[in-house]
N, C-alpha and C positions, 0 to 999 in steps of 0.2 A: 393531116388536115385537108378538108376535100378541096381547099383552093389554092391548090399552093402552087396550081400549072396557071394561072390569070393569072393574066397581066394586071400592076394597079389600076390601072386607065378602066381595064374590063370589072371589077370589082364595082370602082368607081360609078360606073355607070349603070351595073344592076341593082347598085343601093339607090342613086335616083330613079331607077324608073320605078322600083317601087317604092321609093317615100312618094313618088307624085302621082302613081295609081292607086295606093292603096291606104297609106300611113298616113298623109297631108293631112286629110278631113280630122283623125282623129288626133292629133297631135298638135295643130295650129290655133292655141289656146293662149290666152293673156295668162296664166298658170304657167305658160311652160314659155315664155320667151326670155330668150338669155340661156337656155339650156342646153345640153349636149344629146345627142338620141346616137344611139347605135344600133346599127342594122345588124341582123343574122342573114345576109342574100341565099341562103340555102331551104331555111324556115321561113324567112316574113317577120319573124319573131324583130321584139326591139325593148329599147328601154331607153328612159328619160332620165336625165339627174345633173343636180349641178354641178355634180365632181367626175370628174370624166372616168378615172379607175372605178366606181362603181357605175359609170352606163355601160362600160364594156367589161368588167366581169359578173 
């Protein structure tokens, strides 16, 4: 796993930065309210779904 050496705090920081700089403008829509987002901090790819397991797989 590429991020196994990163602390939880660093992973959260990187995910937050990606969300704010790139992803937010694309996903903050009425249809996504209440959904879960999973962000790959290495690629910037993300998934959104109502189901946590679907979003992270």
